[in-house]
N, C-alpha and C positions, 0 to 999 in steps of 0.2 A: 386379123391380118389384112382384111380388105380396107378397113379404116386407116391402118398404118400405111399401107401402100398408097392410098389416096394422098395422104400427107407427104409421102416421099415424092410422089409425082408432082405435087404442088411445089415442094421445096426445089426439086431439080429444075422445073420449068422457070420458077422465079429466079433462081440463080443464073440461068441462061440469059434471061432478059436483063437482070440487074448488072451482070458482069459482061454483057455483050458477047456471050459464047466463048469467053476466054477460058483457058485452062486454069483451074483454081488449085491452089495447094491442097494436098490431102488433109492438112491440119484444119483448114477451113471447112472442108466437107465433113470431117469428123465432128466438129463442133455443131454443125447444122443437123447431122444425123443423130447426134447425141440428144439434141433438143427434142426432135421428133420421137425418138425412142423413149425418152423420159415421159413425154406426154402420154404415151401409150403403155407405160410401165413395162417396157421391154428392154433388155440389155442390148447394147449395140452389137456385142459379139454374137448374140442369138439371132439378130437380124442378118448379120453377115452369113452365118451358117445357113439360115433359111434361104437366102438368096443364092448361095452356092448349091444348095439342094435343088432349087428351082432351075438353076442354070443347067444342071444335069438332067432335068426332066422338062423339056420344052412344052410338052402337052399340058403338064400341070401349071407351068408358068402362063401359058396362053389362056387356060381356063380362069386362073386367078385374075389376069389382066382384063379379061372380058367383064368380070364382076366389078373390078375397080372402075373401068371406063363407064359401065352402066351406072354405078353409084354416083360418079362425078357428073354424068349427064343429068341424072335425076336431081342432084343438088342444084345444078344450073337452072333447070326448069323451075324448081321451087323458088329459087331466088328471083327469077323473072316474074313469076306470079305474084310474089310479095311486093315487087316494085310497082305493079299496076294499081 
């Protein structure tokens, strides 16, 4: 789930930059989420259910996001080391 959420965060931030924070149609989001879900071999419907579950449990969501942020920070540090 952590890897999947990392890709979701990258997807969402990329779309914000690419589309200048515009409201995107649900069909476009669906296509993008489907791509990420396929990469992680997870059904989009299952991702939606998990996000609904996390919405109802803010502590679990916060704990997951801490792990996601840590993983993304580590990936950035590793990428910087490789560039040197």
